[in-house]
N, C-alpha and C positions, 0 to 999 in steps of 0.2 A: 562800224556797224556791229551791234551786239548779235551774237549767234543765238539761234532758237534754243529753247529748252528741250523740245521734243521733235521727232520726225516720224512719219509713217514710213517704215522700211522693212522689206522682206516679210510683209503680211502682218505687222504689228506696230503699235505706237511705242517707240523706244526713246530713251535719252538721245539727244542729237549726237553726242560724242560716240555713240555706238553705230551710227549710220555711216559706215565706211565701205569703200571699195578698194580693190587692189590696183596697183599701178598698171597692170596688164589688162585691165578691163577694156573691152572692145570699144565702148563708147568714148572712153577717155583718150584712146589712141587714134580713133578714126572719126570721131564726131557723129557716131551712129546712135544718136538719141533724139528725142523730141521733148518739148516742154510746153507748158502753158503758163498763163498768168491770170490769176483770179484775185479780185479784191473783196474784202469785207469792210463795211463802213459802220461806224458807231453813230447811232441816233442819240444825241445828247439829251433829248427830252425824255426818252423812256429807258436810256441806258443799255439798249440792246444792240447787238451786232447783226448786220444783214449782208449776206453774200449777194453780189450783183450778177445776175444771169449765169449762175454756175452750170446749169444744164447745157446751155449753149457753149460755154467754154469747154466743158468736158466732152461734148459731142465733137467739137473741132479737135480736141486733144486725141480722141480715139481715132478720128480720121487720119491725123498725122501718124499715129502708130501704124495704121493700116498701110500707109505708103511705105513705111520702113520695115514691113513684114514682121510686125510685133502684134501678137494676139493675146488679149487678156479676157478673163471671164468677168468683165466689169461693164457697167452701164453708166451713163451720165448720172443717174440717180444714186447708184452705189458709190461712185466716186465723190459725189456731193456729201453723202452721209459720212464717208471716211473723213472728209474735210471738216465737217461739223464736229465729229468726235475729236479730231486733233485740236481744233480751236477751243473746245470745251476743256480738254485736258490741259491745254496751255494757259487757260484762264485769261485770255486777252480781253481788255475793255477799252480798246482804241482801234483806230484804222489799221488794217492788216493786209499784207500782200501774201498770196499763197502761190507756191511754185510746185506744181506737179511735174515730175520728170520721169519719162520712160526711157530705158536705155538698154542697149545690148550688153548683157552682164557677163558673158563668157570671158574668162581670162585667157587670151589667146593671141596669136599673131596670124593675120590673114584678112585681107580686105574683101568682104562680102557681106550680104545681108541674110542669106539663107543659112539654115542649120547653125544659127547662133542664138543662144538663150537670151531671154529678155526679162526684165523686172521693172518695177516702178516705185517711186517714192513721192512723198508729199511733205513739204516743209512750209511753215508760215512764220512771218515776222512782222513787227510794227514797221509801217512804211508811210512816208509823207509824199512830197512832190518828187517826181522823176526829173522834170525840167524845172530847175529852181526859179527861173524867170518865166513863169508860165502865162503871164498876162502881157508880156512885152518882149517876146523872144526875138533875137537877131540870129538869122540863119544864113548859111552859104549853100551854094549848089556844089555838091561834091564832085571831085575829079574821078572818084570811083563810080562804077556803074552797078546797078542792081543785078543780082543773079537772075538768069533766065529760067523759065519753067522747065526747059529741056536740059538745064545744068543741075540745079538743085531747086525744087519747087518752093517758091516763097509762100504759097498758101499752106504749107506745112511748116510748123515751127520746129525746124530741124536744127539741132544743136550746131553741127558743123557749118551751117549756112551763116551763122552769126559772127563768124570771123569777118565776113563782108561788112556787117554792121559795125564791128569793132574798128576796122580801118576807117570807115566813114566818120564815126563819132569822135575818135581820138584826133584825127587830122583837123576836124572842125573846131573842137574845143581848144586844141593847142594853138589854133590861129585866132582865138579870141571870140568865137561864135558860141551860141548856146546849143545849136543843133545844126543839122545839114539836111538838105533835100537831095534826093538821088534820082538819076535818070535811068530809063531803060536803055538797052543797046540801040534802040531806034531814036533815042534822044527825047522821049516823052517823059513827063513827070511820073514817077512811080510812087515813092513814099518818102518818109524820113528815114533815119537810121533804123528806127524800130517803131514807127508811127504811121498811120494813114494820114493823108493830106486832103484838104478841101480848099477851094477858092470860091469867092463870091464875085460874080460879074453881072452888073445890071440887074440885080435882084434875083439871080439864079445861082443856086449852090451847085458846084461842079466838083466831081471827084474822079480820079482814075478808075477805070473799070477793073473787074477782077482778072481780066486778061493782060493787065499791065504789070505783071509780076509783083503783085501786092499780097500781103496777108489779108485774108478775108476777116476783117476785124469785127469783134462783137460790139465794141464802142462805136466803130464806124457805122455799123448797121443801126445801132440805137440812135445815133445823132441824125442819120438820114430819116428815120421814122419821125423823130421829134421835129425836125425842120419842116417836114410835109404836114404833119398833123397839128402841131402847135403854132408854127410860124406861118403856115400857109404858103410855103415856098415851093417852087419847082426845084426838084433835085435831079441832076443829070449825071450819068456815068459815061465818060468819054475820054479819049486821049487829050492830054493837056500839054501844049507846047511850053518849052522852057521860058520864053519871054512873056507868056501870059501871067506868070507870077510877078513880073515887074509892073504890070499895069492893072492888076486885079484890084477890086475894092477892099477885099478882105482875104486873109490867108490864115488857116489854123490847122493844127494837127490833132489827131485823136488816138487813143489807145488805153488799154487797161492801166498801164503805168503812167502815161502822159496825161490821161483824162481828156480834157479839152484845153489845149495850149494855144494861145493866140500868138501869131507871128506878126511883128510890126515892121520888120526890116529884113530885106534879102540882099546880101552882098552890098551893104551900105546904101541901098535904095529903100526909101520908106514905102510901106504898103499902105495904100489909101492915104489917110492923113497922118500916118505914122503912129496911130494909137489903136488899141483894141477896138474893133468895130462892133456895131450893134448886134449883128447875127451871132458872132462868137460870144458876146456878153450874155445874150439871152439863152443861148444853148448851154453855157456854163451854169447859169442859175438853174435852169431846168434840170440839167444833169445832176448837179449836187443835191438838189432836193429829192430827186428820184432815188439815187443810190443810198440815201440815208432814210429811205422809206417814209418820206414826208409828202408824197404825192400819191394818194390812193388810186388814181387812174392807172398807174403803172405798177401796182403792187405785185403783179404776176412776175415782174423782173427781180423781185427781192425774195430771198429765202432766209428766214430768221434762223439764227444760230441758237 
């Protein structure tokens, strides 16, 4: 992966090589940071880049900061403008992934959240698929469990929590799978290693509720709105048992990185007929048109760079 040319760091857009922290930085030692993931998509017809729902992403980012006792004089709008400035400075003309990171910046020893300085950065880089096999993914149910809200809250994208995701993803991929599904301590489906999850059963789209230790995903919410408004589907949030994924008609994951990824096999069992189903296929088509600003009905979700 090529490194970015520039980064927003300590209040200015600087060459990426200058965006450095010391090895005693609190967040590096204790995982006391939060991050976000935002995408910008190129519309090949007009050559323009469009950020997808950046205000929603940055609102969640600032809420994650709040959980970790980090206060910044920023708003979703100001962070979006900083992102646009960075993208323009970088001169991107392709699909881009943006990573805002807020972190406890004091260089010190001591486990705590209070009385520790904080800063934030933004970087952007060209980015394609997160799950390479995104129309025909084979997943496993992980032996690792999802962190509980009373341990490290999954609704905040807290850096240290992603050690949990790293165990899940590496074990799955080293065993030959594309991804993994993760259960809560109660044994209900939570999410993927870093994606929200949906099943379809008897024409109803079902997803774990926000109380099942999931990230409150922006793509998740978008897909739920699209399923109801464009496909006329009933969308239900409820606990999902492990074995429901073995007998459901369709199974797919969503996320800023994963976009809409169809799962066709779980633990060597086919999902439905073993191919991407019609709901996932329609949602993928809708989603990719919308993020590239090709659907005027959802133009409010796009911010032109």
